[in-house]
ChimeraX commands (.cxc) that place a marker at each C-alpha (Angstrom):
marker #1 position -2.68,-189.19,76.32 radius 0.5
marker #1 position 1.05,-189.56,76.10 radius 0.5
marker #1 position 0.83,-188.90,72.36 radius 0.5
marker #1 position -1.10,-185.66,72.87 radius 0.5
marker #1 position 1.42,-184.48,75.45 radius 0.5
marker #1 position 4.31,-185.19,73.12 radius 0.5
marker #1 position 2.55,-183.35,70.29 radius 0.5
marker #1 position 1.96,-180.30,72.52 radius 0.5
marker #1 position 5.58,-180.17,73.54 radius 0.5
marker #1 position 6.69,-180.38,69.91 radius 0.5
marker #1 position 4.47,-177.43,68.97 radius 0.5
marker #1 position 5.84,-175.40,71.91 radius 0.5
marker #1 position 9.41,-176.08,70.85 radius 0.5
marker #1 position 8.66,-175.04,67.25 radius 0.5
marker #1 position 7.15,-171.75,68.41 radius 0.5
marker #1 position 10.24,-170.99,70.52 radius 0.5
marker #1 position 12.51,-171.68,67.58 radius 0.5
marker #1 position 10.50,-169.27,65.32 radius 0.5
marker #1 position 10.57,-166.49,67.91 radius 0.5
marker #1 position 14.31,-166.85,68.47 radius 0.5
marker #1 position 14.97,-166.67,64.72 radius 0.5
marker #1 position 13.03,-163.41,64.28 radius 0.5
marker #1 position 14.96,-160.12,64.79 radius 0.5
marker #1 position 15.40,-156.67,63.37 radius 0.5
marker #1 position 15.67,-156.42,59.60 radius 0.5
marker #1 position 19.20,-155.99,58.24 radius 0.5
marker #1 position 20.40,-152.96,56.26 radius 0.5
marker #1 position 19.25,-152.69,52.61 radius 0.5
marker #1 position 21.83,-153.93,50.19 radius 0.5
marker #1 position 23.30,-151.72,47.42 radius 0.5
marker #1 position 21.10,-151.01,44.37 radius 0.5
marker #1 position 21.79,-153.22,41.44 radius 0.5
marker #1 position 22.98,-151.86,38.07 radius 0.5
marker #1 position 20.38,-150.08,35.93 radius 0.5
marker #1 position 18.77,-152.12,33.23 radius 0.5
marker #1 position 19.11,-151.34,29.53 radius 0.5
marker #1 position 17.14,-148.29,28.31 radius 0.5
marker #1 position 13.84,-149.13,26.71 radius 0.5
marker #1 position 12.92,-148.00,23.17 radius 0.5
marker #1 position 12.01,-144.30,22.69 radius 0.5
marker #1 position 8.36,-143.43,22.62 radius 0.5
marker #1 position 6.67,-142.07,19.49 radius 0.5
marker #1 position 7.03,-138.35,18.79 radius 0.5
marker #1 position 4.05,-136.17,19.63 radius 0.5
marker #1 position 2.17,-134.33,16.83 radius 0.5
marker #1 position 3.53,-131.00,15.73 radius 0.5
marker #1 position 1.50,-127.94,16.61 radius 0.5
marker #1 position -0.24,-126.04,13.81 radius 0.5
marker #1 position 1.61,-122.96,12.64 radius 0.5
marker #1 position -0.31,-119.71,12.75 radius 0.5
marker #1 position -1.18,-118.12,9.41 radius 0.5
marker #1 position 1.42,-115.65,8.28 radius 0.5
marker #1 position 0.22,-112.07,7.90 radius 0.5
marker #1 position 0.83,-109.98,4.78 radius 0.5
marker #1 position 2.40,-106.57,4.50 radius 0.5
marker #1 position 2.88,-103.94,1.91 radius 0.5
marker #1 position 5.95,-102.66,0.25 radius 0.5
marker #1 position 8.50,-100.95,2.42 radius 0.5
marker #1 position 7.98,-97.27,2.72 radius 0.5
marker #1 position 4.38,-97.18,1.53 radius 0.5
marker #1 position 1.25,-98.42,3.27 radius 0.5
marker #1 position 0.16,-101.90,2.28 radius 0.5
marker #1 position -3.33,-100.70,1.39 radius 0.5
marker #1 position -2.01,-98.18,-1.15 radius 0.5
marker #1 position -3.98,-98.28,-4.41 radius 0.5
marker #1 position -1.79,-97.05,-7.25 radius 0.5
marker #1 position -2.98,-96.51,-10.80 radius 0.5
marker #1 position -1.41,-95.11,-13.94 radius 0.5
marker #1 position -3.41,-93.21,-16.57 radius 0.5
marker #1 position -1.98,-92.31,-19.98 radius 0.5
marker #1 position -3.49,-89.43,-21.96 radius 0.5
marker #1 position -2.63,-89.45,-25.68 radius 0.5
marker #1 position -1.36,-86.11,-27.02 radius 0.5
marker #1 position -1.42,-86.85,-30.76 radius 0.5
marker #1 position -4.32,-84.46,-31.28 radius 0.5
marker #1 position -2.59,-81.64,-29.40 radius 0.5
marker #1 position -1.43,-78.90,-31.73 radius 0.5
marker #1 position 1.28,-77.70,-29.39 radius 0.5
marker #1 position 1.30,-74.32,-27.76 radius 0.5
marker #1 position 1.83,-72.67,-24.41 radius 0.5
marker #1 position -0.59,-74.83,-22.39 radius 0.5
marker #1 position -1.96,-78.38,-22.41 radius 0.5
marker #1 position -5.34,-78.95,-20.80 radius 0.5
marker #1 position -6.47,-82.33,-19.44 radius 0.5
marker #1 position -8.95,-84.03,-17.11 radius 0.5
marker #1 position -7.93,-85.63,-13.84 radius 0.5
marker #1 position -8.65,-89.39,-13.75 radius 0.5
marker #1 position -9.89,-89.32,-10.13 radius 0.5
marker #1 position -13.26,-87.81,-9.24 radius 0.5
marker #1 position -13.11,-84.46,-7.45 radius 0.5
marker #1 position -14.49,-85.76,-4.15 radius 0.5
marker #1 position -11.79,-88.46,-4.04 radius 0.5
marker #1 position -8.76,-86.34,-5.01 radius 0.5
marker #1 position -7.89,-85.33,-1.43 radius 0.5
marker #1 position -7.24,-89.04,-0.78 radius 0.5
marker #1 position -4.54,-89.26,-3.46 radius 0.5
marker #1 position -1.01,-88.05,-4.18 radius 0.5
marker #1 position -0.25,-87.45,-7.86 radius 0.5
marker #1 position 2.87,-87.74,-10.01 radius 0.5
marker #1 position 2.92,-86.30,-13.56 radius 0.5
marker #1 position 5.12,-87.19,-16.53 radius 0.5
marker #1 position 5.40,-86.19,-20.20 radius 0.5
marker #1 position 6.55,-88.71,-22.82 radius 0.5
marker #1 position 8.55,-87.61,-25.86 radius 0.5
marker #1 position 11.04,-88.87,-28.44 radius 0.5
marker #1 position 14.74,-88.12,-28.36 radius 0.5
marker #1 position 16.97,-89.55,-31.10 radius 0.5
marker #1 position 14.27,-92.08,-31.88 radius 0.5
marker #1 position 14.04,-93.32,-28.29 radius 0.5
marker #1 position 11.05,-92.83,-25.98 radius 0.5
marker #1 position 11.89,-90.77,-22.89 radius 0.5
marker #1 position 9.94,-89.33,-19.96 radius 0.5
marker #1 position 10.37,-86.27,-17.82 radius 0.5
marker #1 position 8.52,-85.32,-14.65 radius 0.5
marker #1 position 6.19,-82.34,-14.38 radius 0.5
marker #1 position 7.37,-80.09,-12.89 radius 0.5
marker #1 position 10.96,-81.19,-13.22 radius 0.5
marker #1 position 14.35,-80.37,-14.69 radius 0.5
marker #1 position 14.40,-77.90,-17.59 radius 0.5
marker #1 position 13.70,-79.57,-20.94 radius 0.5
marker #1 position 16.85,-79.48,-23.09 radius 0.5
marker #1 position 17.83,-76.43,-21.06 radius 0.5
marker #1 position 15.23,-74.43,-23.02 radius 0.5
marker #1 position 11.88,-74.44,-21.21 radius 0.5
marker #1 position 10.23,-75.60,-18.01 radius 0.5
marker #1 position 6.85,-77.08,-17.13 radius 0.5
marker #1 position 4.37,-76.61,-14.33 radius 0.5
marker #1 position 1.12,-78.40,-13.59 radius 0.5
marker #1 position -2.01,-77.65,-11.61 radius 0.5
marker #1 position -5.54,-79.02,-11.32 radius 0.5
marker #1 position -8.80,-78.11,-9.67 radius 0.5
marker #1 position -9.15,-80.32,-6.62 radius 0.5
marker #1 position -12.90,-79.82,-6.26 radius 0.5
marker #1 position -14.14,-79.66,-9.84 radius 0.5
marker #1 position -15.17,-82.27,-12.40 radius 0.5
marker #1 position -15.86,-79.65,-15.07 radius 0.5
marker #1 position -13.75,-80.45,-18.16 radius 0.5
marker #1 position -10.94,-79.51,-18.48 radius 0.5
marker #1 position -9.87,-79.35,-14.84 radius 0.5
marker #1 position -6.09,-79.64,-15.20 radius 0.5
marker #1 position -3.45,-77.67,-17.06 radius 0.5
marker #1 position 0.26,-77.82,-17.90 radius 0.5
marker #1 position 1.98,-74.49,-18.51 radius 0.5
marker #1 position 5.20,-74.17,-20.55 radius 0.5
marker #1 position 7.58,-71.26,-19.84 radius 0.5
marker #1 position 11.08,-70.22,-20.74 radius 0.5
marker #1 position 13.81,-69.22,-18.28 radius 0.5
marker #1 position 12.58,-65.64,-18.12 radius 0.5
marker #1 position 9.13,-66.82,-17.09 radius 0.5
marker #1 position 7.54,-65.95,-20.40 radius 0.5
marker #1 position 5.21,-68.39,-22.13 radius 0.5
marker #1 position 6.95,-70.96,-24.32 radius 0.5
marker #1 position 5.34,-72.34,-27.47 radius 0.5
marker #1 position 5.94,-76.10,-27.69 radius 0.5
marker #1 position 5.85,-77.34,-31.31 radius 0.5
marker #1 position 3.11,-79.79,-32.42 radius 0.5
marker #1 position 3.98,-83.46,-32.06 radius 0.5
marker #1 position 6.76,-82.84,-29.53 radius 0.5
marker #1 position 5.00,-84.86,-26.82 radius 0.5
marker #1 position 3.45,-88.30,-27.27 radius 0.5
marker #1 position 1.59,-88.89,-24.00 radius 0.5
marker #1 position 0.85,-87.33,-20.65 radius 0.5
marker #1 position 0.98,-89.83,-17.76 radius 0.5
marker #1 position -0.65,-89.42,-14.36 radius 0.5
marker #1 position 0.22,-91.77,-11.49 radius 0.5
marker #1 position -2.34,-91.60,-8.69 radius 0.5
marker #1 position -1.31,-93.01,-5.30 radius 0.5
marker #1 position -4.09,-93.55,-2.80 radius 0.5
marker #1 position -3.07,-92.45,0.67 radius 0.5
marker #1 position -4.21,-93.60,4.09 radius 0.5
marker #1 position -6.82,-91.05,5.18 radius 0.5
marker #1 position -5.94,-91.78,8.83 radius 0.5
marker #1 position -2.40,-90.38,8.49 radius 0.5
marker #1 position -3.27,-86.72,8.91 radius 0.5
marker #1 position -3.31,-83.51,6.91 radius 0.5
marker #1 position 0.06,-83.87,5.19 radius 0.5
marker #1 position -0.70,-87.24,3.61 radius 0.5
marker #1 position 0.59,-86.54,0.10 radius 0.5
marker #1 position 3.82,-85.04,1.46 radius 0.5
marker #1 position 4.22,-88.08,3.69 radius 0.5
marker #1 position 3.92,-90.43,0.69 radius 0.5
marker #1 position 6.68,-88.56,-1.15 radius 0.5
marker #1 position 8.86,-88.68,1.95 radius 0.5
marker #1 position 8.39,-92.44,2.20 radius 0.5
marker #1 position 9.26,-92.93,-1.46 radius 0.5
marker #1 position 12.43,-90.89,-1.01 radius 0.5
marker #1 position 13.32,-92.89,2.11 radius 0.5
marker #1 position 12.89,-96.08,0.06 radius 0.5
marker #1 position 15.41,-94.74,-2.48 radius 0.5
marker #1 position 12.82,-94.00,-5.19 radius 0.5
marker #1 position 13.54,-90.93,-7.33 radius 0.5
marker #1 position 10.08,-89.62,-8.20 radius 0.5
marker #1 position 11.57,-87.67,-11.11 radius 0.5
marker #1 position 12.47,-91.03,-12.67 radius 0.5
marker #1 position 9.31,-92.47,-14.22 radius 0.5
marker #1 position 10.84,-95.93,-14.68 radius 0.5
marker #1 position 11.92,-96.09,-11.03 radius 0.5
marker #1 position 8.39,-95.26,-9.86 radius 0.5
marker #1 position 6.83,-97.82,-12.23 radius 0.5
marker #1 position 9.25,-100.51,-11.04 radius 0.5
marker #1 position 8.64,-99.71,-7.37 radius 0.5
marker #1 position 4.86,-99.99,-7.62 radius 0.5
marker #1 position 4.91,-102.83,-10.16 radius 0.5
marker #1 position 2.96,-100.87,-12.75 radius 0.5
marker #1 position 2.74,-102.02,-16.35 radius 0.5
marker link #1:1,2 radius 0.2
marker link #1:2,3 radius 0.2
marker link #1:3,4 radius 0.2
marker link #1:4,5 radius 0.2
marker link #1:5,6 radius 0.2
marker link #1:6,7 radius 0.2
marker link #1:7,8 radius 0.2
marker link #1:8,9 radius 0.2
marker link #1:9,10 radius 0.2
marker link #1:10,11 radius 0.2
marker link #1:11,12 radius 0.2
marker link #1:12,13 radius 0.2
marker link #1:13,14 radius 0.2
marker link #1:14,15 radius 0.2
marker link #1:15,16 radius 0.2
marker link #1:16,17 radius 0.2
marker link #1:17,18 radius 0.2
marker link #1:18,19 radius 0.2
marker link #1:19,20 radius 0.2
marker link #1:20,21 radius 0.2
marker link #1:21,22 radius 0.2
marker link #1:22,23 radius 0.2
marker link #1:23,24 radius 0.2
marker link #1:24,25 radius 0.2
marker link #1:25,26 radius 0.2
marker link #1:26,27 radius 0.2
marker link #1:27,28 radius 0.2
marker link #1:28,29 radius 0.2
marker link #1:29,30 radius 0.2
marker link #1:30,31 radius 0.2
marker link #1:31,32 radius 0.2
marker link #1:32,33 radius 0.2
marker link #1:33,34 radius 0.2
marker link #1:34,35 radius 0.2
marker link #1:35,36 radius 0.2
marker link #1:36,37 radius 0.2
marker link #1:37,38 radius 0.2
marker link #1:38,39 radius 0.2
marker link #1:39,40 radius 0.2
marker link #1:40,41 radius 0.2
marker link #1:41,42 radius 0.2
marker link #1:42,43 radius 0.2
marker link #1:43,44 radius 0.2
marker link #1:44,45 radius 0.2
marker link #1:45,46 radius 0.2
marker link #1:46,47 radius 0.2
marker link #1:47,48 radius 0.2
marker link #1:48,49 radius 0.2
marker link #1:49,50 radius 0.2
marker link #1:50,51 radius 0.2
marker link #1:51,52 radius 0.2
marker link #1:52,53 radius 0.2
marker link #1:53,54 radius 0.2
marker link #1:54,55 radius 0.2
marker link #1:55,56 radius 0.2
marker link #1:56,57 radius 0.2
marker link #1:57,58 radius 0.2
marker link #1:58,59 radius 0.2
marker link #1:59,60 radius 0.2
marker link #1:60,61 radius 0.2
marker link #1:61,62 radius 0.2
marker link #1:62,63 radius 0.2
marker link #1:63,64 radius 0.2
marker link #1:64,65 radius 0.2
marker link #1:65,66 radius 0.2
marker link #1:66,67 radius 0.2
marker link #1:67,68 radius 0.2
marker link #1:68,69 radius 0.2
marker link #1:69,70 radius 0.2
marker link #1:70,71 radius 0.2
marker link #1:71,72 radius 0.2
marker link #1:72,73 radius 0.2
marker link #1:73,74 radius 0.2
marker link #1:74,75 radius 0.2
marker link #1:75,76 radius 0.2
marker link #1:76,77 radius 0.2
marker link #1:77,78 radius 0.2
marker link #1:78,79 radius 0.2
marker link #1:79,80 radius 0.2
marker link #1:80,81 radius 0.2
marker link #1:81,82 radius 0.2
marker link #1:82,83 radius 0.2
marker link #1:83,84 radius 0.2
marker link #1:84,85 radius 0.2
marker link #1:85,86 radius 0.2
marker link #1:86,87 radius 0.2
marker link #1:87,88 radius 0.2
marker link #1:88,89 radius 0.2
marker link #1:89,90 radius 0.2
marker link #1:90,91 radius 0.2
marker link #1:91,92 radius 0.2
marker link #1:92,93 radius 0.2
marker link #1:93,94 radius 0.2
marker link #1:94,95 radius 0.2
marker link #1:95,96 radius 0.2
marker link #1:96,97 radius 0.2
marker link #1:97,98 radius 0.2
marker link #1:98,99 radius 0.2
marker link #1:99,100 radius 0.2
marker link #1:100,101 radius 0.2
marker link #1:101,102 radius 0.2
marker link #1:102,103 radius 0.2
marker link #1:103,104 radius 0.2
marker link #1:104,105 radius 0.2
marker link #1:105,106 radius 0.2
marker link #1:106,107 radius 0.2
marker link #1:107,108 radius 0.2
marker link #1:108,109 radius 0.2
marker link #1:109,110 radius 0.2
marker link #1:110,111 radius 0.2
marker link #1:111,112 radius 0.2
marker link #1:112,113 radius 0.2
marker link #1:113,114 radius 0.2
marker link #1:114,115 radius 0.2
marker link #1:115,116 radius 0.2
marker link #1:116,117 radius 0.2
marker link #1:117,118 radius 0.2
marker link #1:118,119 radius 0.2
marker link #1:119,120 radius 0.2
marker link #1:120,121 radius 0.2
marker link #1:121,122 radius 0.2
marker link #1:122,123 radius 0.2
marker link #1:123,124 radius 0.2
marker link #1:124,125 radius 0.2
marker link #1:125,126 radius 0.2
marker link #1:126,127 radius 0.2
marker link #1:127,128 radius 0.2
marker link #1:128,129 radius 0.2
marker link #1:129,130 radius 0.2
marker link #1:130,131 radius 0.2
marker link #1:131,132 radius 0.2
marker link #1:132,133 radius 0.2
marker link #1:133,134 radius 0.2
marker link #1:134,135 radius 0.2
marker link #1:135,136 radius 0.2
marker link #1:136,137 radius 0.2
marker link #1:137,138 radius 0.2
marker link #1:138,139 radius 0.2
marker link #1:139,140 radius 0.2
marker link #1:140,141 radius 0.2
marker link #1:141,142 radius 0.2
marker link #1:142,143 radius 0.2
marker link #1:143,144 radius 0.2
marker link #1:144,145 radius 0.2
marker link #1:145,146 radius 0.2
marker link #1:146,147 radius 0.2
marker link #1:147,148 radius 0.2
marker link #1:148,149 radius 0.2
marker link #1:149,150 radius 0.2
marker link #1:150,151 radius 0.2
marker link #1:151,152 radius 0.2
marker link #1:152,153 radius 0.2
marker link #1:153,154 radius 0.2
marker link #1:154,155 radius 0.2
marker link #1:155,156 radius 0.2
marker link #1:156,157 radius 0.2
marker link #1:157,158 radius 0.2
marker link #1:158,159 radius 0.2
marker link #1:159,160 radius 0.2
marker link #1:160,161 radius 0.2
marker link #1:161,162 radius 0.2
marker link #1:162,163 radius 0.2
marker link #1:163,164 radius 0.2
marker link #1:164,165 radius 0.2
marker link #1:165,166 radius 0.2
marker link #1:166,167 radius 0.2
marker link #1:167,168 radius 0.2
marker link #1:168,169 radius 0.2
marker link #1:169,170 radius 0.2
marker link #1:170,171 radius 0.2
marker link #1:171,172 radius 0.2
marker link #1:172,173 radius 0.2
marker link #1:173,174 radius 0.2
marker link #1:174,175 radius 0.2
marker link #1:175,176 radius 0.2
marker link #1:176,177 radius 0.2
marker link #1:177,178 radius 0.2
marker link #1:178,179 radius 0.2
marker link #1:179,180 radius 0.2
marker link #1:180,181 radius 0.2
marker link #1:181,182 radius 0.2
marker link #1:182,183 radius 0.2
marker link #1:183,184 radius 0.2
marker link #1:184,185 radius 0.2
marker link #1:185,186 radius 0.2
marker link #1:186,187 radius 0.2
marker link #1:187,188 radius 0.2
marker link #1:188,189 radius 0.2
marker link #1:189,190 radius 0.2
marker link #1:190,191 radius 0.2
marker link #1:191,192 radius 0.2
marker link #1:192,193 radius 0.2
marker link #1:193,194 radius 0.2
marker link #1:194,195 radius 0.2
marker link #1:195,196 radius 0.2
marker link #1:196,197 radius 0.2
marker link #1:197,198 radius 0.2
marker link #1:198,199 radius 0.2
marker link #1:199,200 radius 0.2
marker link #1:200,201 radius 0.2
marker link #1:201,202 radius 0.2
marker link #1:202,203 radius 0.2
marker link #1:203,204 radius 0.2
marker link #1:204,205 radius 0.2
view
């Protein structure tokens, strides 16, 4: 009995000691120094680039279809006119702009002049026309005239070839499509009287 009483008193004293030691928590101490930085994570995968679009040459629509047709003039006996056939069918001609050139020899070198264009050797001029809505042969003609407007007789063998460059135009542009093409070529610095400049611009052979 005495032992139990002593044990009870000991437990009571221990409880008092625990209660007296408890109190409000103290203020939080200062934060310690930051640890060393960990290794960098792996890079994420690059996104997929979009496919680049294509565009046409500056000044002319990208969908322009340009073709060059050479008509041999060896069989031409000369004269005041040269008749030919247009390389584009009549129903398609409104969708094209045309450039015309005559090839000849000067001092053994091949040269080209536009039709119409500057006077040839200061002696005669050229003009060209064709039937836009006819496939009846011939449907085109070149006329040679002197400065007074009279017919000029070109000697046989003077010209080697007649070249037609057909430039397809965008039918959505409006009524002045062919004029618009020439304006764009001029804006791009292309002299349409210069056959070589036109060939280089369109990448023709």
